[in-house]
C-alpha positions in Angstrom: -6.3 -53.5 -21.0 -8.0 -52.6 -24.6 -10.0 -55.3 -25.5 -10.5 -58.9 -25.2 -7.6 -59.6 -26.6 -5.3 -56.7 -25.7 -2.1 -57.5 -27.6 -3.7 -56.1 -30.4 -6.4 -54.9 -31.9 -8.9 -56.9 -33.7 -10.9 -55.6 -37.2 -13.8 -57.1 -39.2 -14.1 -56.0 -42.1 -17.3 -57.2 -44.1 -16.9 -57.6 -47.7 -19.9 -57.7 -49.6 -20.3 -58.9 -53.3 -19.5 -56.4 -56.1 -22.5 -55.0 -57.1 -25.1 -54.0 -55.1 -28.4 -55.4 -58.1 -27.2 -58.8 -57.1 -27.9 -58.3 -53.8 -31.3 -56.5 -54.1 -31.8 -59.8 -56.2 -31.2 -62.0 -52.9 -33.4 -60.9 -50.9 -32.8 -64.5 -48.8 -29.9 -63.6 -47.9 -29.7 -59.7 -47.4 -33.2 -60.3 -44.8 -34.3 -63.8 -44.0 -30.7 -65.6 -43.9 -29.0 -62.2 -41.6 -28.4 -62.8 -37.8 -30.9 -60.5 -36.2 -29.4 -59.3 -32.4 -31.6 -57.1 -30.2 -29.0 -55.2 -28.4 -29.9 -54.8 -25.1 -27.5 -52.4 -23.1 -27.7 -51.4 -20.3 -23.7 -49.4 -19.5 -22.1 -46.3 -19.9 -21.2 -45.1 -23.5 -23.5 -47.6 -25.2 -24.3 -45.5 -28.5 -26.9 -47.6 -31.0 -26.2 -45.3 -34.3 -21.7 -46.5 -34.3 -22.9 -49.7 -33.4 -25.2 -50.2 -36.3 -22.6 -48.0 -38.6 -19.8 -50.3 -37.7 -21.3 -53.3 -37.9 -23.7 -53.7 -41.0 -23.1 -57.2 -41.5 -26.1 -58.4 -38.8 -29.8 -57.0 -39.1 -30.3 -55.3 -35.7 -33.9 -55.6 -34.7 -35.6 -52.7 -31.8 -37.6 -55.8 -30.8 -36.4 -59.1 -28.3 -39.2 -61.8 -30.1 -37.7 -61.2 -33.4 -34.0 -61.5 -32.8 -32.0 -64.3 -33.4 -29.5 -63.3 -30.8 -30.0 -61.3 -27.7 -26.5 -59.0 -26.5 -27.3 -57.7 -23.3 -24.2 -55.6 -22.3 -23.5 -54.2 -18.5 -20.4 -52.6 -16.9 -19.4 -51.6 -13.6 -16.5 -49.6 -12.8 -12.8 -50.6 -12.2 -10.3 -49.1 -9.7 -8.6 -48.0 -12.5 -12.0 -45.5 -12.5 -13.1 -47.0 -15.9 -15.1 -49.4 -16.8 -15.3 -53.7 -17.1 -17.9 -54.3 -19.9 -19.5 -57.5 -19.8 -20.8 -58.8 -23.4 -23.3 -61.9 -22.8 -24.4 -63.5 -26.2 -27.9 -65.4 -25.6 -29.1 -67.1 -28.5 -32.7 -67.3 -29.5 -35.0 -69.5 -31.9 -32.6 -71.8 -33.9 -30.3 -70.4 -31.8 -31.9 -71.3 -28.6 -29.0 -73.2 -26.3 -25.9 -71.2 -27.4 -24.6 -69.0 -24.8 -21.0 -66.9 -24.5 -19.5 -64.4 -23.0 -16.9 -61.4 -23.5 -15.0 -59.1 -21.7 -13.9 -55.2 -22.8 -12.2 -53.0 -20.1 -11.7 -49.2 -20.4 -9.6 -46.8 -18.9 -9.8 -44.2 -16.8 -7.7 -42.0 -19.1 -9.3 -42.8 -22.4 -12.2 -40.5 -24.1 -15.6 -41.9 -25.0 -14.4 -42.2 -28.4 -12.3 -44.6 -27.6 -14.3 -46.2 -24.9 -17.0 -46.6 -27.7 -14.7 -48.3 -30.5 -13.4 -51.1 -28.1 -16.7 -52.0 -27.2 -18.0 -51.8 -30.6 -15.4 -53.9 -31.3 -15.9 -56.9 -28.9 -19.5 -56.6 -29.8 -18.0 -57.2 -33.2 -15.6 -60.2 -32.7 -19.0 -62.0 -30.3 -20.6 -61.7 -33.7 -18.2 -64.0 -35.7 -18.9 -66.9 -34.2 -23.3 -66.8 -35.2 -22.8 -65.8 -38.4 -20.1 -68.4 -39.2 -23.4 -70.2 -39.7 -25.3 -68.4 -41.5 -24.6 -68.1 -45.5 -22.8 -64.3 -45.1 -19.8 -66.2 -42.8 -18.0 -67.2 -46.6 -18.1 -63.3 -47.2 -16.7 -62.1 -44.2 -12.6 -61.2 -43.5 -11.0 -60.8 -40.5 -7.6 -59.1 -40.6 -5.2 -58.7 -37.5 -3.0 -55.5 -37.3 0.0 -55.8 -34.6 1.9 -58.9 -32.8 -0.5 -61.6 -32.4 1.8 -62.5 -28.7 -1.0 -62.6 -25.8 -0.2 -59.9 -23.4 0.0 -61.7 -20.6 3.1 -63.8 -21.7 4.5 -59.8 -21.0 5.9 -59.5 -17.3 4.2 -55.6 -17.0 6.1 -53.4 -14.6 3.2 -51.4 -13.3 5.0 -47.8 -11.8 1.7 -47.0 -10.2 1.4 -50.2 -8.2 -2.7 -49.9 -8.9 -2.6 -46.7 -7.4 -5.3 -44.6 -8.8 -6.1 -40.6 -7.8 -8.5 -38.1 -8.9 -9.1 -34.7 -8.3 -12.2 -32.3 -9.0 -13.6 -29.2 -8.8 -16.6 -27.4 -9.5 -18.7 -23.7 -8.9 -21.5 -22.0 -9.6 -21.8 -18.4 -9.8 -25.8 -17.1 -10.9 -27.8 -13.8 -9.7 -30.2 -11.4 -10.8 -30.6 -8.0 -9.3 -31.9 -9.5 -5.7 -30.9 -12.6 -5.6 -27.3 -13.9 -5.5 -26.4 -17.6 -5.4 -22.5 -19.0 -5.5 -21.9 -23.1 -5.1 -18.5 -24.8 -4.9 -17.2 -28.3 -4.4 -14.5 -30.3 -4.4 -13.2 -33.7 -4.8 -10.2 -35.9 -4.0 -10.1 -39.7 -4.1 -7.0 -42.5 -4.2 -7.9 -46.2 -5.0 -6.0 -49.5 -5.5 -8.1 -52.1 -6.6 -6.7 -55.9 -7.1 -8.4 -59.2 -6.5 -7.5 -60.2 -2.8 -7.7 -56.2 -1.8 -9.7 -53.1 -2.4 -9.1 -50.1 -0.6 -10.6 -46.1 -1.2 -10.7 -43.1 0.1 -12.7 -40.4 -0.8 -13.0 -37.0 0.3 -15.4 -33.9 -0.5 -16.4 -29.9 0.3 -19.0 -28.4 -0.8 -20.1 -25.2 0.4 -23.9 -23.3 -0.4 -24.7 -19.4 -0.2 -27.9 -17.4 -1.0 -28.9 -14.3 -0.6 -31.9 -12.7 -1.0 -32.8 -8.6 -1.1 -36.4 -8.2 0.4 -39.0 -5.1 -0.9 -38.0 -3.7 3.0 -34.5 -3.3 1.7 -33.6 -6.5 4.4 -31.4 -9.1 3.0 -31.8 -13.2 4.2 -29.1 -15.2 3.8 -28.1 -18.9 3.8 -24.9 -20.7 4.1 -24.7 -24.5 3.9 -21.2 -26.4 4.0 -20.9 -30.1 4.2 -17.4 -31.8 4.4 -17.0 -36.1 4.2 -14.5 -38.5 4.5 -14.8 -41.9 3.3 -12.6 -44.5 3.8 -13.5 -48.4 3.6 -11.1 -51.3 3.1 -13.2 -54.8 1.7 -10.8 -57.9 1.5 -10.9 -60.9 -0.7 -12.0 -64.6 1.2 -13.3 -66.4 -1.2 -15.9 -66.3 -3.9 -18.6 -65.2 -1.7 -17.2 -64.0 1.4 -15.8 -60.4 1.5 -15.0 -58.7 4.8 -12.9 -55.5 5.5 -14.7 -52.2 7.2 -15.0 -48.6 7.2 -15.0 -45.7 8.5 -16.9 -42.1 7.7 -15.9 -38.2 9.1 -18.4 -35.6 7.9 -19.6 -32.6 8.9 -23.0 -30.9 8.4 -24.7 -27.4 8.9 -28.4 -29.1 8.4 -27.7 -32.3 10.7 -26.6 -30.5 12.9 -22.9 -32.0 12.8 -20.2 -30.1 14.2 -18.2 -33.5 13.8 -19.6 -36.7 12.9 -17.6 -39.9 13.1 -18.6 -43.6 12.2 -16.2 -46.8 11.9 -16.1 -50.5 12.2 -15.4 -53.3 11.1 -17.9 -55.5 8.7 -18.2 -59.1 6.9 -20.4 -59.4 3.6 -21.9 -62.2 1.7 -22.9 -63.4 -1.5 -25.0 -65.7 -2.4 -23.9 -65.3 -5.6 -20.1 -65.8 -7.0 -18.8 -62.1 -7.0 -17.6 -63.1 -11.0 -20.9 -62.8 -12.2 -22.1 -59.0 -10.1 -22.3 -57.6 -13.9 -25.5 -60.1 -15.2 -26.9 -61.0 -11.1 -25.3 -60.7 -6.8 -27.4 -60.8 -3.3 -25.5 -59.8 -0.7 -25.4 -59.3 2.4 -23.6 -57.3 5.1 -22.9 -56.9 8.4 -21.4 -54.0 10.5 -20.9 -53.9 13.6 -19.1 -49.5 14.7 -18.7 -46.4 16.9 -20.6 -43.4 16.4 -19.4 -40.1 17.6 -21.0 -36.9 17.3 -19.7 -33.4 18.6 -22.8 -30.8 17.5 -23.6 -26.6 16.4 -26.4 -26.7 18.6 -27.8 -28.4 22.4 -29.8 -31.1 21.3 -33.4 -32.3 22.1 -31.9 -33.9 24.6 -29.2 -31.5 25.9 -26.0 -33.1 24.2 -23.1 -31.3 22.9 -21.3 -34.3 22.2 -21.9 -37.6 22.9 -20.4 -41.7 22.3 -22.2 -44.0 20.9 -22.8 -47.7 19.6 -24.8 -49.4 16.7 -24.7 -51.9 13.8 -25.8 -51.8 10.6 -27.3 -54.8 8.8 -28.7 -54.4 5.0 -29.5 -57.0 2.0 -29.5 -55.9 -1.4 -29.8 -57.4 -5.2 -29.3 -56.5 -8.2 -30.3 -59.0 -11.5 -30.0 -57.9 -15.3 -31.4 -59.8 -18.0 -32.7 -59.8 -20.5 -35.9 -59.4 -19.8 -35.4 -56.0 -17.8 -33.5 -54.8 -14.3 -34.0 -55.4 -11.1 -31.8 -53.4 -7.8 -33.5 -53.9 -4.8 -32.2 -52.8 -1.0 -32.7 -52.3 2.8 -30.8 -51.4 4.9 -31.8 -51.5 9.2 -29.2 -49.1 11.6 -29.1 -49.5 15.4 -27.9 -47.7 18.4 -27.9 -50.4 20.9 -27.6 -48.0 23.7 -31.1 -47.7 23.0 -32.8 -50.0 21.0 -35.7 -47.5 20.0 -33.5 -45.9 18.2 -33.1 -46.9 14.5 -33.6 -46.6 10.9 -34.3 -48.5 8.0 -33.9 -47.4 4.4 -35.6 -49.6 1.4 -34.6 -49.0 -2.4 -36.4 -50.4 -5.2 -36.0 -49.4 -9.1 -37.2 -51.8 -12.0 -37.7 -52.0 -15.7 -39.4 -54.9 -16.4 -41.0 -55.5 -20.6 -44.0 -56.3 -19.8 -43.9 -57.5 -23.5 -43.1 -56.5 -27.5 -42.3 -52.8 -27.3 -43.7 -52.5 -24.4 -41.9 -51.9 -20.6 -42.3 -50.2 -17.8 -40.0 -48.5 -15.1 -41.2 -47.4 -11.8 -38.5 -46.8 -8.2 -39.3 -45.6 -4.8 -37.7 -45.4 -1.5 -39.0 -45.0 1.8 -37.2 -44.4 5.6 -38.8 -45.2 8.6 -36.4 -42.1 10.5 -36.6 -43.3 14.4 -33.4 -41.3 15.7 -33.5 -38.0 14.8 -31.6 -37.6 18.3 -29.0 -35.0 17.0 -32.0 -32.5 16.1 -31.5 -29.0 18.0 -33.3 -27.9 21.3 -34.4 -24.5 19.5 -37.4 -24.8 17.6 -37.2 -23.6 13.9 -37.9 -20.7 12.6 -40.1 -20.0 9.4 -36.5 -18.9 7.7 -34.9 -22.0 8.4 -37.9 -24.1 7.4 -38.0 -22.7 4.0 -34.6 -21.6 3.0 -34.6 -25.3 4.8 -31.4 -24.6 6.7 -31.8 -27.5 9.4 -32.9 -30.8 9.3 -37.2 -31.0 10.3 -38.6 -33.7 12.5 -40.0 -36.9 11.2 -41.0 -40.2 11.0 -40.3 -41.2 7.8 -39.8 -40.3 4.2 -40.2 -41.3 0.9 -40.4 -40.8 -2.9 -41.7 -43.1 -6.0 -42.0 -42.9 -9.5 -43.6 -44.8 -12.5 -43.6 -44.7 -16.2 -44.0 -46.4 -19.2 -42.6 -46.9 -22.8 -44.2 -48.0 -25.4 -42.5 -48.8 -29.3 -44.0 -50.3 -32.0 -43.2 -50.0 -36.1 -40.5 -50.9 -38.4 -38.1 -53.4 -35.8 -36.0 -53.5 -39.1 -35.4 -49.0 -39.5 -31.3 -49.5 -39.5 -30.2 -46.7 -41.1 -28.7 -43.9 -39.7 -28.9 -40.5 -40.8 -27.6 -37.6 -38.5 -28.4 -35.4 -40.8 -30.2 -31.7 -38.9 
């Protein structure tokens, strides 16, 4: 599906009066009577310059307080590797209380330019309803190209039965006289996503190698390997409930894991209906799992292998609104054989418009770590510590960042000039 009406392409052509001089003599039509739109895009492939070039029959403003209409665009990844864009039109001022929503779905095989064109075309379709109330309505002409028959009326056959596959590989090599590094990575994915059932399988392998020659002629090498396989299956049980399970297997030299396997059933409840997830969600998920470990080196508890039961409780929320966006999550992992062995992961990201032109962005991550039973019994050497070859003992980890942005000046600088 390429557009909101996928069986045909809808093109909007703004036809203004032939003489520019006459238009310049009517400032009330060109400025005050035109629809003022604020574009608030929190999605992939948002090209504000392209939108302004293609949709010239509205006035694009740079602050939402100057707008008659707030166009909020959010997205979610689809099972085919594309994106489902939700375009929400929120009336302000004289249009207060007016709201409309359109959708556009891109395919994973489309180029950035094709996605950009489809999203821009869909945005133009939604703007017509609001422009028709202005003096510019008589100057808009709508042309339909292609068959005007809904694709829903056709019987579609999918030879892949909704299955999507992706293969990727990446490598890098760098060096100088006394230093050489290389990195290799490969990824494979398979997924099938429908309204009733979601299945994904993800495989990843990564190897990093570093070599340093010291002044005394000796060489220090550091090699790390990480292999991961992760599978998830989820059934939809209504507008709020989901049930399924996941399984994960991994090998990591950094975490002293020759092989670690986790798996078990899970259930999730979303306070808001899943259909609103591009705008807001508040989910609670509970899983009970079995964890199996085979260690490279004997652990501080004298183990080379063990099987442990554990459960996981997580709470997450995501909000994308005209005033900004928030994402937050709290996850607790506890081992049932010893409740003292646990981990709590928290994350918070906020973007908020304080007032006209001023926005604040902040992110924070914190983890309370009380489950490092996998650490090797041997003390780490200075070389292993400096090269971060293995995980060190710690009670916590944190990461924090904050920034401010302030924009001022003309709200009506809509000219696009790409020169130089």
